C-alpha positions as CSV (number, residue, x, y, z in Angstrom):
1,M,112.7,75.4,36.0
2,K,112.2,78.6,38.0
3,R,110.0,80.1,35.3
4,V,107.9,76.9,35.1
5,Y,107.5,76.9,38.9
6,E,106.5,80.6,38.9
7,A,104.1,80.1,36.0
8,L,102.3,77.2,37.7
9,V,102.1,79.0,41.1
10,N,100.7,82.2,39.6
11,G,98.4,80.2,37.3
12,I,96.9,78.3,40.3
13,R,96.4,81.6,42.2
14,E,94.8,83.5,39.3
15,Y,92.6,80.6,38.2
16,L,91.1,80.0,41.6
17,Q,90.6,83.7,42.2
18,N,88.9,84.1,38.9
19,S,86.7,81.1,39.7
20,G,85.7,82.5,43.1
21,F,87.8,80.0,45.2
22,S,90.3,80.9,48.0
23,K,91.0,77.3,49.1
24,A,92.0,74.0,47.5
25,L,92.3,70.4,48.3
26,V,94.3,67.6,46.8
27,G,94.3,63.8,47.2
28,L,97.7,62.8,48.6
29,S,98.8,59.4,47.5
30,G,102.5,59.5,48.5
31,G,103.3,59.7,44.8
32,I,105.3,62.4,42.9
33,D,102.4,64.0,41.0
34,S,100.1,64.7,44.0
35,A,103.2,65.9,46.0
36,L,104.2,68.4,43.3
37,V,100.6,69.7,43.0
38,A,100.3,70.1,46.8
39,V,103.6,72.0,46.9
40,L,102.6,74.4,44.1
41,A,99.2,75.0,45.5
42,T,100.5,75.7,49.0
43,D,102.9,78.2,47.6
44,A,100.1,79.8,45.6
45,L,97.4,79.9,48.2
46,G,99.1,79.6,51.6
47,K,99.2,76.6,53.9
48,E,96.1,77.8,55.8
49,N,94.1,77.4,52.5
50,M,95.3,73.9,51.6
51,H,93.8,70.6,52.6
52,G,95.4,67.2,51.8
53,V,93.4,64.0,51.9
54,L,95.0,60.6,52.2
55,M,92.8,57.7,51.1
56,P,94.6,54.4,51.5
57,S,93.2,51.1,50.3
58,C,94.2,47.6,51.0
59,Y,96.8,47.9,48.3
60,S,98.4,51.1,49.6
61,S,101.9,50.5,50.9
62,E,102.8,51.7,54.3
63,H,105.6,53.9,53.0
64,S,103.3,55.7,50.6
65,V,101.0,56.7,53.5
66,E,104.0,57.8,55.5
67,D,105.4,59.8,52.5
68,A,102.1,61.6,52.1
69,K,101.9,62.4,55.8
70,Q,105.5,63.6,55.8
71,L,104.7,65.9,52.8
72,A,101.7,67.4,54.6
73,V,103.8,68.0,57.7
74,N,106.6,69.5,55.7
75,L,104.1,71.9,54.0
76,G,102.3,72.6,57.3
77,I,98.9,71.9,55.8
78,R,95.9,70.2,57.3
79,Y,95.5,66.6,56.3
80,D,92.9,63.9,56.9
81,I,93.2,60.1,56.5
82,I,90.1,58.4,55.1
83,P,90.6,54.7,54.3
84,I,88.6,53.4,51.4
85,S,88.7,49.7,52.0
86,D,85.2,49.5,53.6
87,C,83.7,51.5,50.7
88,F,85.5,49.3,48.2
89,E,84.3,46.1,49.8
90,S,80.7,47.4,50.1
91,L,80.7,48.4,46.4
92,K,81.9,45.0,45.4
93,R,79.1,43.4,47.4
94,T,76.6,45.7,45.8
95,L,77.8,44.7,42.3
96,K,78.2,41.0,43.1
97,P,74.9,39.9,41.6
98,V,75.9,41.5,38.3
99,F,79.6,40.5,38.4
100,E,79.0,36.9,39.6
101,G,81.3,34.5,37.8
102,V,83.5,37.3,36.3
103,S,87.1,37.7,37.5
104,E,88.4,40.9,39.0
105,D,90.2,43.1,36.5
106,L,90.7,46.8,35.6
107,T,87.1,47.4,36.7
108,E,88.0,47.0,40.4
109,E,91.0,49.2,40.0
110,N,88.9,51.9,38.5
111,M,86.3,51.5,41.3
112,Q,88.9,52.5,43.8
113,A,89.9,55.6,41.9
114,R,86.2,56.6,41.6
115,I,85.6,56.1,45.3
116,R,88.4,58.5,45.9
117,G,86.9,60.9,43.4
118,I,83.6,60.8,45.3
119,I,85.3,61.5,48.6
120,L,87.3,64.4,47.3
121,M,84.4,66.0,45.5
122,S,82.2,65.6,48.6
123,I,84.8,67.5,50.7
124,S,85.1,70.1,48.0
125,N,81.3,70.6,47.9
126,K,81.0,70.7,51.7
127,F,83.8,73.1,52.5
128,G,84.2,75.1,49.3
129,G,87.7,74.3,48.3
130,M,88.5,73.6,44.6
131,L,89.7,70.0,44.0
132,L,93.0,70.0,42.1
133,A,93.5,67.1,39.8
134,T,97.0,65.6,39.6
135,G,97.4,64.0,36.2
136,N,100.5,64.7,34.1
137,K,100.8,64.9,30.3
138,S,102.3,61.4,30.0
139,E,99.3,59.8,31.7
140,T,96.6,61.8,30.0
141,S,98.2,61.4,26.6
142,V,97.9,57.7,26.7
143,G,94.8,57.4,28.9
144,Y,96.5,56.1,32.0
145,C,93.8,57.7,34.2
146,T,90.3,57.0,35.4
147,L,87.3,59.0,34.2
148,Y,85.4,60.3,37.2
149,G,88.2,59.1,39.4
150,D,91.6,60.7,39.4
151,T,90.4,63.1,36.7
152,C,87.9,64.7,39.1
153,G,88.6,68.4,39.9
154,G,88.3,72.0,38.7
155,L,91.9,72.3,37.5
156,E,94.6,69.8,36.3
157,V,97.7,71.7,37.5
158,I,100.5,69.7,35.8
159,S,98.7,68.6,32.7
160,D,101.3,70.3,30.5
161,L,104.3,68.5,32.1
162,Y,105.5,65.0,31.1
163,K,106.4,62.6,33.9
164,T,110.1,63.2,33.4
165,E,109.5,66.9,33.7
166,V,107.5,66.4,36.9
167,Y,110.6,64.8,38.4
168,K,112.9,67.5,37.1
169,L,110.7,70.2,38.6
170,S,110.3,68.3,41.9
171,Y,114.0,67.9,42.3
172,W,114.5,71.6,41.5
173,I,111.9,72.6,44.1
174,N,113.7,70.6,46.8
175,E,117.0,72.4,45.8
176,Y,115.3,75.8,45.7
177,K,113.7,75.3,49.1
178,G,117.0,74.1,50.6
179,F,115.7,70.8,52.1
180,P,113.7,67.7,50.9
181,L,110.3,69.3,51.0
182,I,109.1,66.5,48.8
183,P,110.2,63.4,50.7
184,V,113.2,61.6,49.1
185,N,111.3,58.3,49.0
186,T,108.6,59.9,46.9
187,L,111.3,60.9,44.3
188,T,113.1,57.6,44.2
189,K,110.5,54.9,44.4
190,A,109.0,53.3,41.3
191,P,105.8,55.2,40.2
192,S,102.6,53.2,41.0
193,A,98.9,53.7,41.1
194,E,98.8,51.0,43.9
195,L,95.4,49.7,42.7
196,R,96.5,46.0,42.8
197,P,99.3,44.1,44.5
198,G,102.8,45.0,43.4
199,Q,101.6,47.3,40.7
200,T,104.0,49.8,38.9
201,D,103.3,52.1,36.1
202,Q,105.8,50.2,33.9
203,D,103.5,47.2,34.0
204,S,101.2,49.0,31.6
205,L,103.5,51.6,30.0
206,P,107.0,51.9,28.4
207,P,109.6,53.5,30.7
208,Y,108.8,57.2,31.1
209,S,112.2,58.1,29.7
210,E,111.2,56.5,26.4
211,L,107.5,57.2,26.5
212,D,108.0,60.9,27.0
213,Q,110.4,61.2,24.1
214,I,107.8,59.5,21.8
215,L,105.0,61.6,23.1
216,A,107.0,64.8,22.7
217,L,107.8,64.0,19.1
218,H,104.2,63.3,18.4
219,N,102.4,65.9,20.5
220,E,104.8,68.9,20.2
221,E,106.4,68.3,16.8
222,G,103.7,66.5,15.0
223,K,106.0,63.7,13.9
224,T,104.5,60.6,12.2
225,E,105.1,57.0,13.1
226,E,107.8,56.7,10.4
227,E,109.6,59.9,11.6
228,I,109.5,58.8,15.2
229,V,111.0,55.4,14.3
230,A,113.6,57.1,12.2
231,A,114.5,59.1,15.3
232,G,115.6,55.9,16.9
233,H,112.6,54.4,18.6
234,D,111.3,50.8,18.4
235,R,108.5,50.5,15.9
236,S,106.3,48.3,17.9
237,T,106.6,50.6,20.9
238,V,105.8,53.6,18.8
239,Q,102.8,51.9,17.3
240,R,101.5,50.9,20.8
241,V,102.0,54.5,22.1
242,L,100.3,56.2,19.2
243,Q,97.4,53.7,19.4
244,L,97.0,54.5,23.1
245,V,97.0,58.3,22.2
246,K,94.3,57.8,19.6
247,R,92.1,55.5,21.7
248,S,92.1,57.8,24.7
249,A,91.0,61.0,23.0
250,Y,87.6,60.7,24.6
251,K,89.2,60.8,28.0
252,R,91.3,63.9,27.3
253,L,88.1,65.7,26.1
254,Q,86.7,65.2,29.6
255,I,89.6,66.1,32.0
256,P,89.6,69.5,33.7
257,P,91.4,72.5,32.1
258,G,95.1,72.7,32.7
259,L,97.8,75.3,32.9
260,K,99.9,75.8,29.8
261,V,103.6,76.2,30.6
262,R,105.4,74.5,27.7
263,K,106.8,77.7,26.4
264,Y,108.8,78.0,29.6
265,L,110.4,74.6,29.1
266,V,112.2,75.4,25.8
């Protein structure tokens, strides 16, 4: 994992320098993806050039906010807390005449992500730091992301790492640093976008241990549905995953560029 870590740190530094940026910011959710990106960017740019922004909603758990704050303290970076509940309620009121009589659904979840995107891009514009997107390869492969929301930014740092690899690198970093730089709770809690009550990623996706195997066979080895099933995976799950990959191509075409590090993982 050391080579992956070094490639990502060097990649962030060189990409920002070539783009004319010396500073970066990242939205800190208390989750593993934003934590890893913040660590990598801080090592690449220095703590004085990093800015973390916490944007809790009414669905954000207290422990997620505390985990994000603890990460920022551990890194020694500036952080600000900007709640989005008022913006969310205002936007719902604005849309009420159009949405009248229609139940809340994925639309309202995406609204929260897009509010956060507006806040982050506004801070980026005002102070000149590049916004770093935090999507991983598992999420972007199947479209588990919001266009103009969590896909906002100038660089998607970990877009070549599957979720299980994000965890491996994060555990390695804590061992490499000699202390839990990334809070233990961030590493052990169930992944969640926290856009509705009690939400977890596995409400919408197969377990990452299974999803990542299917995606790797498809994305990296070019295996067909039949070949992936023959490798031991449930046909209905494979069909579902491949359909998600196909249907979300339009999203992948619009996400920021990413750092290619797969060659260091083999």
